[in-house]
N, C-alpha and C positions, 0 to 999 in steps of 0.2 A: 504494500500500500504506500502511496505517496506520503512521505513524512512531513512535507511542507505545509505549514498552516497559514491561513485558514483553509480547510478543505471545502470543496463545493458541497452544497446540500441540494439534492433533488427532492422536490416536494410534490406529493400525490395526495389527493383527498376527494371526498364527495361533497365538499362544501359549496360548490357552485360559485357564481360571481354576483349573485343577487344581494348578498349580505356582506357584512364587513369581515367575515371570518378569515378569509385568505389574507387580507391585508393586515389583520391583527397578528396572525402568526408571523408574517413577514416582519412586523414591527418588533415582536419579541426577539426574533433572530437578529435583526439589525441592532437591537440594544445590547445583546450579549456578544455578538460577533459581527461588528459593523463592517468589516472588510470581506465578509463571506459572500460568495456568489450563490444565489438561489436560482435553481432551474425549476420552473413550474411545469411539471410533466403533464398533469391533467387534474382539473378540479371539477370535471363534469362526470365523474363516475356516478352511475345511478345510485341514488340515496340508499345507503346501507347494503349495497350489493358487494359483499366481500369477494366473491369469485371474480366479478368484473374488475375490481381493483387489483386483485392478485394477478390476473392474466395481463392486465395493462402493464404492471411492473415487470412481469416475466418477459413480455415481448420487448421491453425497452432496456432491461438491465445491461445487456452486453454493449449497448451504445452509450451508456452513461459514463461520465468521468468518475474515476475512483474517488470515494469520499464518504458521504453520509446520505442515506435515503431516509426521508421523513415521510412515512405513509400513514394516513389517518382515514380509514373507512371503518367506523367503530360503532355499530349499532348497540353494542353492549357497554357503552361509555358509562362509567360510574359503578359498574358491577365488580365482581371479584375476579374478572379476567385480568391477567397481568399486563402491565405496560413494560415493554421489553426494549433492550438495546442488545443487538446481536453483533458479535465480532466475526468477520470472515476475512479470507485472504484479500478480498476486493476492498473492504472497508467496513462501515457500520450500517446496520439497518435498524431503524427506530420505529416502533409502532405497536399496536395492540396484539396480544397473543390470541388471535381468533382465526388463524389460517391465512391472513392477508400477506404475511411475509414469507410463508413456507415455500411456495414454488420458486420464487427468485432465490431464496437461500439455498435450496437444493441445487439450482442451476449453478450457483457460485461454488458448489462443492461442500455445502453445509456450514453450519456455524461452529467455530472453534470454541466459543464461549457465549453464554447468555446471561444477562443481568436484569433483574426486576427494578424498575425505576421507582425507588421508594425513599431516597434520601431527601429529607425536607429542605435541605439547603439548595436542592436542584429544582424543586417544585414551586411554582408561583402560588402564593396564598390566594385562596378563593373560597367564598361561602359555599358554593355548590360544586358538583362534580360533573357538570354537563359539557364542559369545554376543555377536555384534557389535551386536545391538540394544542391549545394555547398554554395551559398551565403545567403540563407534564412532558409531553413529547417535544414541543418546540424548544424549551430550555435545554433538555437533554441533547437534542441534535445540535443546537448552537454551541453548547459547551464542548461537545466532542469535536465539532468542526474547528473551533477556535484553539483547540489544544489546551483549554482550561480545565478539562476533566478527562479522565480515562474511564472506560466502561465500568471498572470496578468501583469507581467513586460514586456511581449513580445508585447503587443499592446492592442487595445480596445476589450472589451468583446462583443461578438455577440450572437444572439439568437441560442442556440443549436438546437432548434426545427426546424430551417429553413435551416439546413445543406442539401446539395445536396444529394438526395437519389440515390440508385442504383437499377434500376428496373430489377429484376430477374424473369425469366419465372417460372411459377408455374406448377406443375404436376396436372393432373386431372383424376379422376376415372369416367368413362363414364357409362351411363345406360346399355351399352352392356357388362359391366364387363371387359373393357379394361382400361389400364392406359396409358395416353398420357403424354409424357415428352420430355425432350431435353437432348442432350449431352452437359454437362457443361464443361468438362475438359478432355483433352487427355494427359496422363503423358508421360514421356520419354520412357516407355516400350510399349506404344501404348494402354494401358488400358484406357477404356472410362468410365468416371464417368458420371452418369446421375443425374437429379434432382428428380428421383423417389425414394421413401423411401420403406423400408420393410412393413411399415404400409399401404402404398398405395396398395401394392400387396395383403396384407391380406384383405383389404377392397374389392378387386376384387376377392377374393376367391382363391388366388394363394399362395402356401406355399413352404417352403424349400424342395428341393428334386424333385420338379416337373419339367417336361419338358414344356417349354413355347414357344410361338411364339413371335419372335421379328421382328417387321416391321420397316424398314428404307427406306423411300421413297416407291418405288414400289417393293422392295425386301423383302422377308420373310425368316426367319431362325428359325430352331428348336434348342433351347438352354436349357441346364439343369441348374437349380439353385443349386449350390453346395457351400460347405464351403471353399474349398481351390483349388488351381490350380492342386494339385496332384490328385484330385478326377476325373479328366478326362485324356484321353490319350494325348500324345504330339501332338500338332497341332490342337486339338479340341477346339471349342469355349465353353465358360461357362458364367454364370452370378453368381455374388456373392455380398456380402456386403463388401464394401471397408473400408479402415481405417477411413473414415469420417462418416461411418454409412449409406452411400447411395448405391443404386444398381449400379453395374458396369458391363460392358461387357469386357471380356478378352479372350485371346487365350493362352493356355499353350505353353510357349516358342515361342510365335508368337505375332503379332500385331493385336489387335481387330479393330483398326481404318481402317486397310487395309482389314481385313476379311469382315467387315460389310460395307465397303465403306462409311464411314461417317466422318464428321468434326465437330468441335465445333459448337454448336447451331443447329445441325441436329435434325430433329424430330425423336423420338424413341417411338414406341408403343409396349407395352407388353400385351399379352393376353394369356388365357389358350389355350393350343394346343389341337386340335381335336384328 
């Protein structure tokens, strides 16, 4: 990890931009680590959607500068779930122990140590416990970024092997040569990322350039596996490998979620077309 301070902080949340919450967290960081660079990764994670936040961080982590991740999607705020600071070979991840940090931590090779943020000297005093992004997570991230605290200064060490996992659906190649998966994410353009990989399709005997059958519920669609949006005519559906290396459904200059009538977590089956 880069030992030069201050470290950059990458900030992810479901706070949105309608209220002052993102700005207040920035203010806490600027007070405690005024020279720290903050990267706003995404603040429009659907409210309380831990899986969406976790997948956002997982998709992004390899492109982020080494430093500190501050991730707050925390529907259990104020409960007995732990507030964590994780040490990895990449840097530090700060956030709630609700599965939000688990996929990215696993991608980074796991946490070498985990600490529960409990030191009162680190936590901002507050009457209630409804804004721990401001009161607990932001100060911890800022102090780590500034080099003013080490993870062990934040609170007691906890067993990193017991962190809350995030259960993600797995794709499956069936005996019939079909690949069963799920819609993981719908981006702002309406493109639908699945949890199906190119290797899954290869195992089922499906390769680039082929026209496949895509089944969503009772509906069936014929879709070609292409490289780019420009490989089909405007308004036509397509399947390609997205920027995260997973199979995605798209419509050139249109919305795949509407064309295929699906939502996040919808079942998606891909098979060879007759």
